[in-house]
ROSEDO-117742 format. One record per residue: residue number from 1; chain; x, y, z of N, C-alpha, C, CB in turn. Coordinates in steps of 0.001 Angstrom, whole numbers. Atoms other than C-alpha are relative to their C-alpha. Glycine has a CB too. Layout:
N
<NUM, "A", <X, Y, Z>, <X, Y, Z>, <X, Y, Z>, <X, Y, Z>>
...
! end
This chain:
74
<1, "A", <-543, -1348, -64>, <52084, 9753, -75662>, <770, 187, 1312>, <-1133, 1052, -128>>
<2, "A", <-812, -213, -1180>, <54837, 10749, -73257>, <-528, 1167, 826>, <1446, 245, -396>>
<3, "A", <451, -1053, -906>, <53940, 12811, -70234>, <1116, 1024, 180>, <-429, -592, 1372>>
<4, "A", <-973, -1070, -227>, <55664, 16159, -69798>, <410, -12, 1451>, <-577, 1383, -393>>
<5, "A", <-532, -11, -1364>, <57931, 16193, -66768>, <797, 1272, 217>, <882, -1248, 269>>
<6, "A", <-692, -1234, -365>, <59126, 19332, -65076>, <548, -170, 1405>, <-950, 1244, -89>>
<7, "A", <-635, 40, -1315>, <61569, 19508, -62200>, <385, 1422, 387>, <1249, -943, 3>>
<8, "A", <-310, -1333, -511>, <61977, 22611, -60034>, <666, -164, 1366>, <-1295, 895, 99>>
<9, "A", <-663, 14, -1301>, <64216, 23344, -57053>, <-727, 934, 967>, <1485, 411, -140>>
<10, "A", <626, -833, -1035>, <62636, 24621, -53852>, <1031, 571, 967>, <-1039, -811, 774>>
<11, "A", <-1070, -498, -871>, <66011, 25474, -52285>, <707, 1226, -579>, <1017, -1101, 247>>
<12, "A", <-737, -1085, 655>, <67534, 27875, -54830>, <-737, 1330, 117>, <234, -334, -1474>>
<13, "A", <590, -1335, -132>, <66963, 31614, -54435>, <-533, 546, -1318>, <1020, 957, 560>>
<14, "A", <411, -532, 1287>, <66503, 32198, -58167>, <-1382, -455, -453>, <996, -382, -1025>>
<15, "A", <1297, 559, 392>, <63268, 30185, -58334>, <-966, 67, 1175>, <154, -1462, -493>>
<16, "A", <1039, -61, -1020>, <60077, 30858, -56379>, <-1065, -1032, -354>, <-616, 1439, 109>>
<17, "A", <911, 1105, 299>, <58130, 27594, -56356>, <-1462, 414, 156>, <301, -1188, 908>>
<18, "A", <1386, -391, -277>, <54989, 29226, -54931>, <-630, 780, -1147>, <-59, 828, 1263>>
<19, "A", <552, -750, 1132>, <54590, 31534, -57924>, <205, -723, -1319>, <628, 1376, -73>>
<20, "A", <-318, 666, 1260>, <56174, 29340, -60601>, <-940, -1165, -319>, <1420, -498, 38>>
<21, "A", <839, 1185, 239>, <54090, 26174, -60173>, <-1368, 365, -585>, <-192, -776, 1302>>
<22, "A", <1298, -338, 610>, <50694, 27850, -60816>, <129, 480, -1450>, <-691, 1074, 826>>
<23, "A", <-202, -488, 1372>, <52085, 29536, -63939>, <304, -1160, -947>, <1147, 1035, -44>>
<24, "A", <-281, 1186, 816>, <53428, 26211, -65229>, <-1291, -766, -261>, <1041, -917, 696>>
<25, "A", <1256, 746, 141>, <50058, 24556, -64599>, <-963, 661, -978>, <-671, -144, 1352>>
<26, "A", <825, -687, 1003>, <48351, 27222, -66725>, <409, -413, -1407>, <115, 1530, 156>>
<27, "A", <-522, 342, 1319>, <50575, 26290, -69663>, <-110, -1502, -264>, <1457, 452, -128>>
<28, "A", <-29, 1460, 123>, <50848, 22529, -69042>, <-759, -639, 1161>, <1460, -519, -40>>
<29, "A", <790, 480, -1135>, <47978, 21421, -66813>, <230, -1478, 345>, <-1454, 215, -286>>
<30, "A", <-192, 1428, -254>, <48808, 17707, -67171>, <1448, -375, 286>, <-491, -791, -1172>>
<31, "A", <-1423, 288, -233>, <52546, 18020, -66550>, <217, -594, 1387>, <843, 1277, -162>>
<32, "A", <-438, 540, -1284>, <54149, 15992, -63814>, <1077, 939, 526>, <533, -1486, -135>>
<33, "A", <-936, -972, -565>, <55919, 18523, -61582>, <643, -603, 1237>, <-714, 1340, 346>>
<34, "A", <-771, 547, -1111>, <58652, 17299, -59274>, <774, 1141, 657>, <968, -1134, -483>>
<35, "A", <-642, -1093, -730>, <59910, 19676, -56590>, <1035, -575, 956>, <-1050, 848, 771>>
<36, "A", <-1093, 431, -860>, <63243, 19205, -54850>, <1318, 459, -588>, <-10, -1527, 183>>
<37, "A", <-1320, -415, 468>, <66967, 19799, -55220>, <303, -641, -1348>, <1086, -372, 1030>>
<38, "A", <-329, 473, 1343>, <68079, 19492, -58850>, <1500, 67, -286>, <-755, 815, -1034>>
<39, "A", <-1457, -92, 132>, <71827, 19964, -58261>, <430, 1057, -1017>, <569, -1351, -401>>
<40, "A", <-339, -1152, 835>, <71880, 23271, -60156>, <289, 1196, 911>, <-1156, 329, -1008>>
<41, "A", <-164, -1013, -1049>, <72933, 25230, -57055>, <700, 1269, -487>, <779, -584, 1151>>
<42, "A", <-726, -1178, 478>, <75418, 27535, -58804>, <-871, 907, -837>, <1206, -418, -801>>
<43, "A", <900, -765, 873>, <72931, 28649, -61448>, <-1210, 483, 794>, <-456, -859, -1211>>
<44, "A", <1237, -286, -715>, <69931, 28547, -59121>, <81, 1104, 1037>, <-461, -1215, 655>>
<45, "A", <-118, -1085, -971>, <71321, 31130, -56731>, <-301, 1361, -612>, <1387, 8, 600>>
<46, "A", <184, -1311, 634>, <71025, 33935, -59282>, <-986, -1, -1162>, <1318, 506, -484>>
<47, "A", <882, 73, 1167>, <68807, 32687, -62120>, <-1166, -940, 263>, <781, -461, -1241>>
<48, "A", <1153, 896, -59>, <65400, 31097, -62514>, <254, -1156, -965>, <-1337, 756, -353>>
<49, "A", <-179, 1140, 894>, <65480, 27592, -63954>, <-1034, -1069, 299>, <1417, -577, 130>>
<50, "A", <766, 1220, -163>, <63489, 24442, -64466>, <575, -1014, -970>, <-1530, 233, -245>>
<51, "A", <-447, 1051, 897>, <64159, 21132, -66138>, <-1242, -573, -657>, <823, -1108, 757>>
<52, "A", <1143, 453, 800>, <61731, 20208, -68911>, <415, -1245, -762>, <-494, 1115, -981>>
<53, "A", <-341, 1262, 658>, <61934, 16558, -69944>, <1511, -170, -143>, <-663, -74, -1372>>
<54, "A", <-1459, 183, -87>, <65615, 16364, -68914>, <809, 1115, -651>, <380, -1303, -632>>
<55, "A", <-710, -1112, 632>, <66494, 19660, -70649>, <-138, 1240, 895>, <-560, 281, -1446>>
<56, "A", <104, -1195, -843>, <67366, 22665, -68447>, <-401, 1239, -801>, <1324, 255, 706>>
<57, "A", <368, -1316, 525>, <65700, 25993, -69188>, <440, 1002, 1060>, <-1567, 112, -319>>
<58, "A", <-575, -963, -936>, <67536, 28926, -67594>, <-298, 1404, -503>, <1536, -218, 167>>
<59, "A", <328, -1382, 369>, <66503, 32594, -67541>, <398, 942, 1132>, <-1516, 144, -321>>
<60, "A", <-356, -1016, -992>, <67277, 35829, -65732>, <-1055, 136, 1091>, <206, 1340, -679>>
<61, "A", <1077, -138, -978>, <63864, 35849, -64016>, <-1153, -928, -368>, <-487, 1469, 80>>
<62, "A", <1126, 918, 195>, <60585, 33955, -63741>, <-792, 309, -1274>, <-927, 57, 1205>>
<63, "A", <752, -353, 1207>, <58836, 35888, -66529>, <699, -511, -1261>, <-185, 1522, -84>>
<64, "A", <-754, 498, 1154>, <61610, 35064, -69012>, <-26, -1531, -47>, <1459, 507, 51>>
<65, "A", <51, 1460, -59>, <61573, 31448, -67837>, <-1324, -517, -545>, <205, -487, 1438>>
<66, "A", <1323, 399, 507>, <57838, 31173, -68527>, <-60, 174, -1514>, <-1123, 830, 680>>
<67, "A", <-29, -182, 1457>, <58388, 32584, -72031>, <792, -1105, -677>, <598, 1363, -360>>
<68, "A", <-782, 1101, 555>, <61091, 29998, -72679>, <-775, -1306, 50>, <1317, -146, 750>>
<69, "A", <818, 1203, -110>, <58753, 27272, -71436>, <-1067, -25, -1095>, <-658, -80, 1389>>
<70, "A", <1017, -68, 1049>, <56010, 28443, -73803>, <596, -314, -1359>, <-656, 1378, -23>>
<71, "A", <-675, 261, 1283>, <58461, 28432, -76736>, <370, -1471, -146>, <1260, 866, -128>>
<72, "A", <-407, 1408, 46>, <59696, 24965, -75858>, <-1179, -950, -182>, <746, -361, 1264>>
<73, "A", <1197, 858, 92>, <56133, 23617, -75775>, <-729, 131, -1332>, <-958, 332, 1123>>
<74, "A", <668, -174, 1300>, <55189, 24803, -79252>, <250, -1160, -908>, <455, 1269, -673>>
! end
């Protein structure tokens, strides 16, 4: 079985790593979470985003991003 991989940027203003990581771990406790620049600077300045298994998920805010993550994991 493939492990779920999530990448998050800790530099962009649209994503708060300190609040996002615990919420991701509630949904996907075994996910491998990689934190660092993801080269999504233009989007990341105004929107929340993460990369789930090489697929970007982009939302207006963290709550919407978490909902998209839940939908993608079904």
